[in-house]
C-alpha positions as CSV (number, residue, x, y, z in Angstrom):
1,M,-1.7,2.0,15.2
2,V,0.3,-0.6,13.4
3,L,-0.3,-1.7,9.8
4,T,1.3,-4.8,8.4
5,G,1.1,-5.8,4.7
6,Y,3.0,-6.7,1.6
7,V,4.8,-4.2,-0.5
8,R,3.4,-3.4,-3.9
9,R,6.1,-1.3,-5.5
10,I,5.9,1.3,-8.3
11,D,9.1,2.8,-9.7
12,A,7.8,6.1,-11.1
13,H,6.5,9.5,-10.2
14,L,2.7,9.3,-9.9
15,S,0.2,12.0,-10.5
16,P,-3.5,11.4,-9.7
17,A,-4.1,10.9,-13.5
18,A,-1.5,8.1,-13.5
19,V,-3.1,6.4,-10.6
20,I,-6.5,6.4,-12.3
21,D,-7.6,7.8,-15.7
22,P,-10.8,9.8,-14.9
23,A,-12.1,8.9,-18.4
24,A,-11.8,5.2,-17.7
25,V,-14.2,5.1,-14.8
26,A,-17.6,6.7,-14.7
27,G,-19.7,6.9,-11.6
28,G,-16.9,5.9,-9.1
29,D,-17.9,2.2,-9.0
30,P,-15.3,0.6,-6.6
31,A,-14.9,-2.5,-8.7
32,L,-14.1,-0.4,-11.8
33,L,-11.8,1.8,-9.8
34,A,-9.9,-1.2,-8.5
35,A,-9.6,-2.8,-11.9
36,A,-8.3,0.5,-13.5
37,C,-6.0,1.5,-10.6
38,L,-2.5,2.2,-11.9
39,A,-3.3,0.3,-15.2
40,E,-1.3,2.8,-17.3
41,V,1.8,2.4,-15.1
42,D,1.6,-1.3,-14.3
43,Q,-1.0,-3.4,-16.1
44,D,-0.9,-6.2,-13.5
45,F,-1.1,-4.0,-10.5
46,A,-4.8,-4.6,-9.7
47,L,-4.2,-8.4,-10.0
48,R,-1.3,-8.3,-7.5
49,A,-2.7,-5.9,-5.0
50,G,-4.9,-7.1,-2.2
51,E,-6.6,-5.9,0.9
52,G,-4.0,-4.5,3.4
53,D,-1.1,-4.1,0.9
54,L,1.2,-1.2,1.2
55,L,2.1,0.9,-1.8
56,V,5.8,1.8,-2.0
57,I,6.4,4.6,-4.6
58,N,10.0,4.9,-5.7
59,G,9.4,8.4,-6.8
60,A,7.1,11.3,-5.9
61,L,3.4,11.3,-5.4
62,E,2.6,14.5,-7.4
63,G,-0.3,16.9,-7.1
64,G,-2.8,18.2,-9.6
65,G,-5.7,16.4,-11.2
66,D,-8.3,14.7,-9.1
67,P,-6.6,13.4,-5.9
68,E,-9.9,12.2,-4.4
69,L,-10.5,9.9,-7.3
70,A,-6.9,8.6,-7.2
71,L,-7.2,7.9,-3.5
72,D,-10.6,6.2,-4.0
73,A,-9.0,3.9,-6.6
74,L,-6.0,3.0,-4.3
75,Q,-8.4,2.2,-1.4
76,A,-10.7,0.2,-3.8
77,V,-7.8,-2.0,-4.8
78,G,-7.0,-2.6,-1.1
79,I,-4.0,-0.3,-0.4
80,A,-3.8,0.5,3.3
81,A,-0.9,3.0,3.3
82,I,1.6,4.7,0.9
83,V,5.3,4.8,1.6
84,C,7.1,7.2,-0.7
85,R,10.2,9.5,-1.1
86,Q,8.0,12.6,-1.2
87,A,4.4,13.6,-1.7
88,A,2.7,16.9,-2.7
89,A,1.1,18.6,0.3
90,E,-2.3,18.7,-1.3
91,I,-2.3,14.9,-1.7
92,V,-1.3,14.4,1.9
93,V,-4.1,16.6,3.2
94,V,-6.7,14.7,1.2
95,A,-5.2,11.3,2.1
96,D,-5.3,12.2,5.8
97,R,-9.0,12.9,5.5
98,Y,-9.5,9.6,3.6
99,G,-7.6,7.6,6.2
100,L,-5.0,6.5,3.8
101,P,-1.7,7.4,5.5
102,I,1.2,8.6,3.5
103,V,4.6,7.9,5.1
104,H,7.7,9.8,3.8
105,A,10.6,7.4,4.1
106,P,13.2,8.3,1.4
107,E,15.9,6.1,2.9
108,A,13.6,3.1,3.1
109,V,12.0,3.2,-0.3
110,P,15.0,2.0,-2.4
111,L,15.3,-1.1,-0.1
112,L,11.6,-2.2,-0.1
113,Y,10.9,-4.6,-2.9
114,E,7.7,-6.1,-4.3
115,G,6.3,-8.7,-1.9
116,T,8.4,-7.6,1.2
117,L,6.5,-7.9,4.4
118,L,6.4,-4.4,5.8
119,R,5.3,-3.1,9.2
120,L,4.3,0.6,9.8
121,D,4.0,1.9,13.3
122,L,2.1,5.1,12.5
123,E,2.0,6.4,16.1
124,R,5.6,6.0,16.9
125,G,6.9,6.7,13.4
126,L,8.7,3.4,12.5
127,V,9.0,1.6,9.2
128,E,10.2,-2.0,9.5
129,G,10.9,-4.4,6.7
130,A,13.7,-6.0,4.6
131,G,15.6,-6.7,7.9
132,A,15.9,-2.9,8.7
133,R,14.1,-0.2,10.6
134,W,13.7,3.5,9.8
135,E,12.4,6.3,11.9
136,V,9.9,8.6,10.2
137,A,7.5,11.4,11.3
138,P,4.6,10.0,13.4
139,L,1.1,10.8,12.1
140,I,-1.0,13.4,13.9
141,Q,-4.0,12.2,16.0
142,S,-6.7,13.2,13.5
143,T,-5.0,11.2,10.8
144,L,-4.6,8.2,13.1
145,D,-8.3,8.4,14.0
146,N,-9.2,8.4,10.3
147,V,-7.0,5.4,9.6
148,R,-8.6,3.5,12.5
149,R,-12.0,4.2,11.1
150,V,-11.1,3.1,7.6
151,Q,-9.4,-0.1,8.9
152,L,-12.4,-0.9,11.1
153,L,-14.8,-0.5,8.1
154,A,-12.6,-2.7,6.0
155,R,-12.6,-5.4,8.7
156,M,-16.4,-5.2,9.1
157,R,-16.8,-5.6,5.3
158,R,-14.6,-8.7,5.3
159,V,-16.6,-10.3,8.2
160,V,-19.9,-9.5,6.3
161,E,-18.5,-11.1,3.1
162,E,-17.0,-14.2,4.9
163,E,-20.1,-14.8,6.9
164,G,-22.4,-14.6,3.9
165,F,-24.4,-11.7,5.2
166,A,-23.9,-9.8,1.9
167,E,-26.2,-12.2,0.0
């Protein structure tokens, strides 16, 4: 399973509350989640991010709070995967279930800048971008299956919207 997208970079440690303020969104409306995603860290993030982009966190993805809401917000804004220096185990477990892969690539993160085209080979454990290649731990099969399911649903949603079936 290969994901290719543009880097959307955040230079900070992120907790679930920093990804999305639970008080800012009631009811979990995807449009509201997308608009408020990372607003306290980077006001323009939701405007820059698009379907299939890859979030690079130059810091740690911390635990605590409401990881489900944070992952919902990241997926609502279009993030297909997260590349970071480190992530709390509880976040990784929830992200695996949500089909939002988290790739630990501490050597790659400092070299991946906003807008860089990035390729993640999740099965073989490769990160390629900025003219370099890094080996990382490949994802387990259940996570790959969840990522495939989420990517298929996103593709189906795009087809429905493009063909006008949503009207």
